[in-house]
Structure formats: C-alpha cells, structure tokens
N, C-alpha and C positions, 0 to 999 in steps of 0.2 A: 796711166799710173799703175805701178806695180802693187798688186793687192796682196802678194805673199810677203808680209812683213811680220813675222812671228813676234819680234821684240815689241812692236807697237801693239799687237794683239794682247800680249801678256800685260802690258801697262794698262790697256783699257780694261782688262778683266780685273786687275788689282784695283783700279779706280772704281769699278762697279762694286767690288767687295767692300771697299771703304765707304761708298755711298750707302750700301745696305746696313752696315754696322752703325753709321751715323744716324740713319733713318730710325732704326730700332731704338737706339738710345734716346733720340729726340721724342719719339712716340711715348716711351715709358715716362720720360720727364714731364712732357706736356700733358699727357693723359691724366695725370694726377690732379690737374686743376681745370682742364678744358674738356668739354664733352667729347668722347671718342668719336661719336657720329659726325661732329663738326670737323674734327681732324681728318676723318676718312673722306668726307666730301671735298675738303680743300686739297687733299692729296691727289684725287682724280681730276678735279677741276684744273689744277695746275698742269697736270700731264696733258689734258685735252688742249689747254691754251698754248702750251709750249709747242706741242706737235702741230697744232693748226698753223702757227707762225712758220714753223720749219717747212711744212708741206706747201704753204702758200709761196714761200720764197723759192722752193725747189721747182714748183710749177711754173713760176715766172721765169726762172733760169732756163728751163727746158723749152718754154714757149719761144724765148728769144734765140736759143742756140739750135733748136731742132734736134731730131734724133741723131745720136752719136754712133757712127760706124755701124749703123743698122742694128744696134742693140735692141733686144726685145724689152718692152716695158711690161712688167707684171701688173701694173695698175690697170684696172678696167677703164673703159671710156668714162670720162667725167672726173677722173683723178681722185675724187673724194668718196665715190660710191664703192663700197666693197663688192667683190665678186660673189661672196657667199655671206650675206648678212646674217642668216640664222646662226652660222657657226661663229661669226664675230660676236654675236649677242651672247651665245653660250660661253664662249671663251672669256668675254668681259665679266659675266656673272661669276665664273669660277675664280678669276683672279680677285674680284671684289670680295667674294667669300673668304678667300685666303687672307686678304688684307684685313678684313674685319676680325677674323679669328686671331690674327697676329696682334692687332692693336689692342683688342680686349685682353688677350692672353698675356701680353707683356706687362699689363698692370698687376699681374698676380705671380709672375715668375721672373727669375733673373735672366738677363739677356743671353748669356752664354748657353745655359742649359736649354732655354727655349729654342735658340738657334740650332743646337745640335739635334734636338728631337725633330724639329721641322725638316732637317736634312735627311729624314727617312724617305723623302719623296722619290729618289731614284729606285729604291727597292720596292716601294709601293707601285711605281710604274710597271715593274715586272708583274705584279699581281693583276693590275688593271689590264695590261696588255694580254695576259693569258685569258682573262674573263671577258673583256669587252671586245678586243680585236682578235681573239682566238689564236694568238701566237703560240707556237710551240716553244716552251721555255726549257732550256737544259737544266739538269739536276743541280749543277753548280750554282746557277743563278737563284734557284729555290733555296739552296743552302745559304746564300748571301742574304736572302730575305729573312730567314730565321736568325742569322747573325745580326742583322740590323735591328730586329725587334729585341734580341737579347741585349744589345747595347742600350736601347731605349729603356729596358727594364732596369739595367744597372744604374742609369741616370735617375730614373723615377723612383726605384726601390719601393714598390707597392707595400703599403702597410707601415712604412716608416714615418709617414706624416710629413715628409720633407716638402712635398708640393701639393698633395691632396688632389681634389677634383680639377685643379687648374691645368693639369697635364692634358686634359681633354682638348684644350685649345690648340696646342701645337700638333697633337695627333690628328685632329680633324682638319687643321690647316694643311698638314702634309698630304692628307688624302685628297683635298681639293686641289692642291698644287700638282699632285701627280696626275689627276684627271685633266687639268689644264695643260700639262706637258704632253700627254697622249694626244689630245686634240690638236695642240699646236704642231706637233711633228707630222700629223696627217695632212694639215693644210698649209704647212710652211712654204711648199713649192707653188701654192696657188694664190698667194696674196703677197703684196708688197709689205715687208715687215714694218716699215715706218708708217704706212697707212694703217696697219693693224694696231700699232702702238697708239695712234691717235684714237681709233675707235674703241680700244680698251679703256682709255681715259674718258671718252664721251659716254660710253655705256655706264661706267661707274658713277660719273657725275649725275646722269639722268636718274639712275636707280636710287641713288642716295638722297636725292632732293626730297621726295615724300617721306622717306625714313627719317631724315633730319627734322622735318616739320613735326612728325609725331613724337620723336624722342626728345626734342628740344623745343617745347612749346614757346618758351620765352626767348626765341632765337635772337631777336633784335637786342634785348637787354644783355644777353650773353656776349654778343659781338661788341657792343658798346663798352662792356666791362673788360675786354681783353687789353692787356698791357702791350707796350711796344715789343718787349721780349717775347711774349707769347705769340704775337703776330709774326715775328721774325722766325720763331721756331716752326710755326705752321707752314710758312713759306719754305723753310729749309726742308721740311718733311716732303712737301710736294716736289721740290726740285731734286732732292736726293732719290726719291722713287723714280721720277721720270728719267733723270740722267743716268742712274744706275742701270736701269733696263736698257736704255739707249746705248750706253757704253758696252754692255754685253752683246747687243745686236751687232755693233760695229766691230767688236773684237773677233767674232766669228767670221767676219769678212776679211780679216787680215791674217788669221792663223787657224790651223786645223783644230778640231775639237780635242784631238788626242794631246795636243800641246797645252791647251787651255784648262782642261778639266782638273788637273792637280791643284791649280791656283784657286779654283772655286772653293775648295775646302779650307783655304786660309781664313774663310769667314768665321770659322769657329774660334781659333785663337784671337783673331782681331776682335770678335765680339767679347771674348773674355777680358781682353785688355781694356776695351771701352767700358765694359761693365765695372771693372775695378777702378778705373780712373774717374768715372762719373758717379757711380753708386757705391764704391767701396766694397764690392762683392767679388770674391774669387771662388770658383768651383772647388769642392773638396776632392780628395784623391779618387774616390769611387766615381764621381762625376767625370773626372778626366778620363778614367778608364772607359766608361761607357761612351763618351764622346769620341774617343779614339776608335772604338769598335764600330760605331755608326759611320764615321768617316771612312774607315778602311773598307767596310762592306759596300757603302755607297759608291766609292771610287772604283772598286773592283767591278761592281755591277755596270757602271757606265763604261768601263774599259772593255768588258765583255760585249756590251752592245755595240761599241765602235768596231770591235774586231769582227763581229758578225756581219756588219753592214757591207763590207767589200765582198764577202763570200756570197751574200744574198744577191748583190748586184751582178756578180759574175754568173751566178746561176740563172738570173733573169735575163741577162744579155750575153749568151755564150758566144755570139758572133762578134761582139765588140770587146771581149776580154774584161767585162765588168765596168766599162766606162759609162759615163752618164748618157742618158738619152740625148739624141741630137736636139738642137734648139727648136725645131718645129714639132716636137712631140707634144701632143695635147696634154693639158694639165690632168694630173691624176694617173697618167700612163707610165710615169717613171717608176723605177724600183723603189720600194719602201724599205721598212725595217725587216730584219730577218724573219721570215715566216709570217709576215703580217697579212691578215685578211681583214675585211671590213664588211659590215652588214650591207645588204643590197640597197636599202634606203639611203644610207649615208654615202655609199659609193655613187649612187645616181646623182646626189646633190653635188658631190665633189667633182664628178666628171661631166656635169651638165654644161659647164662653161664652153664657149666656142673655141674651136681649135685655133682660131685666129689670135688667141691670147696665149702665147707659148710661155714656157717656164724652163729655166736652166738651173734652178736652185737645188741644192741638196736638202735632204730632210734636216730639220733642226734637231740637234742632239738633246738628250735629256739633261737638264741642268738642275743641280740641287739648290743653287743660290736663288734667293727670292726677294728678300726685303718685304716690307709691308705693301 
C-alpha cells in the first residue's frame, strides 16, 4: 500500500482537529453538571478499551498472516508489554495532567482563548529542550519563545480581570504537554505508537480510579443520576479524545510533518466557531490578535525544528547523505533532533533494549494540537 498520500493525511489531521474541538466543547458543557474527575476517568477508560480491541484484532491478523515482507515489528515480545514501561508511565502521567488541567480550566475560560494559550506548547518545547535535553537553540527560536509569551499576554491581559487566576490552567497544561512532547519524540522510534496509545489510556484509567473514589465519594449515586444525554456526552468525550489522537498518529503515516503542521493551527478558529455556536461566545479583537501571534510563533517554531532535522541527520550520517539509519540499527542509535543530547541515565534506559528489536521510525514532530 502506498503510504505517501498527503491528501489523506491532511483529512485525518483535520478530523483530529475537529475531534479535539468537539471534545473541549463537550467537556465544558458536561463539566457544569457532572464531576470533572468522572469525565476524566471515562475519557481514559474509553481510550484503553478502544485501543485494547484494536490491538487484539491486529494481533489476531498478524498471527494468521505472519510477518509481511520481513518488516520489522517495533512491538516487543508479548505484543502488549511495552519495551520501556517507566517511560510509558511518565508519558501517561504527563498527558493525564494535561487533560486534568484542560478539563478543569475549561470550566472557567472560553474554549477559543483556552485553546490558543494551550498552543504555547511548541515554544515551551524549545525551553524544555534547552534545559532538559541540553539542545543548542538558535537565537531565532528564542525570539519565537518571547513572541509566543507576548501573544499569551495579549490574550490574558494581566490586571484587566478578563480571566483572572483561571489562566494558570492552560499555562500549566501547555507546560505539561510540552514535557509530554519532548518525552514522546525521544521514545517515538522505540515503541509502537498504537501500543503507546493503549498504555496512555491504561495509565490514565488506573491513576484516576483512586482519585475518583476520593473526589466523588457518592460515586454510585452520581452515576445512577446521570441522564442519557450526559452519558452520551461522556462517551463522546472518550471517543473524541481517543479517535482524535489516533487520527493524528495515522496522519503522520500518510504525509510529512511539514505538510500537516499548518492544519494543526486550524484548531484555534474551529474552537472559536464551536465556542460561538455552543456557548454564544466570540473572542474580542485583542484576543484574536494574541491568538494570531501565538499561532504564528508556534508554527514558525515547528517549521524551524523540521528544517533543522535533515541538517542534523546529514551531520550524524555523513556517509549516507542524511538518510535514516538502516533497518537493523539498534533502537536509540538513530539521529535525533538537532543538537539533542540526553542524560546518561535516560540514554541507558532508552538504548538498553536488545538490538534484535529494530526501528525504522522517524522522530515524532512537536505537535501543538492536544484536546483533553
């Protein structure tokens, strides 16, 4: 099958953006009457269940068909067991924190403004990459970091009383999601993305169970009191989050990141339209200016990162002209992001997997789109 189908990749990315906008609106609507902790648990339980069915079906098909054309399977032996459980756990915790901050924050802020501030994640990735991974960051990317925060200040307008303390939710959520992205791009070539998607849901479900018991002591009464509409919206939230991230994963399999990245920022106007249609709210003029600045700085930061990747690959593989490592390259040995280094303890965990488990995947690009 031809995997280079940019049109299909763009359609999948737009579907992901639509899922995330619908997810945020449904969370804001449902969270007004249903405990947010219950919504959060249902969102991750749905993801774990859907991906468990997907993986079980895929395992059955592979068992009956056998390996195709000698293609390498990035899943470790056992199919369900991750190769790097500690990193799967940390990744799951980071996305769970992102979702929790999003769901609680949406109860206090309009959808469009919240979405725009949350899309500071790509510029925050620059900060984390310099601090955590010790990347050498060009001056232009630092300028985009400053520009992104300036856009956020235009939206927030400190002292105006427009949003108040509630802006801490998207800011903290963007920071958690940036850390999630940095970790994901370091381990993207080492794990099956669909298996990772399952474990992200499983980690969120397991961690939210005791939290739900504490925050919603009368859980049985709350569940019995839910209407059919509320149950349907909670199912929609779970499916929108699961399918949105799944569509984004599949989109990067059909089209290059440079093609898809501009469409990720359509989530801001889509969120504005959804917010107006469902809640009757439209951002004011200054908010639109701030959102445009955030989108421009975030998109430019992503574009610079994508431009730097081939240069780093060429420097790392001068004899291959910057092409990817051959299929039998041990995990962790491929070229990473430009100038990326990683601490010895993390490197040991990443490269400790047997060389019998090869990888041919590129690093996952930084993506601003998130959904709860």
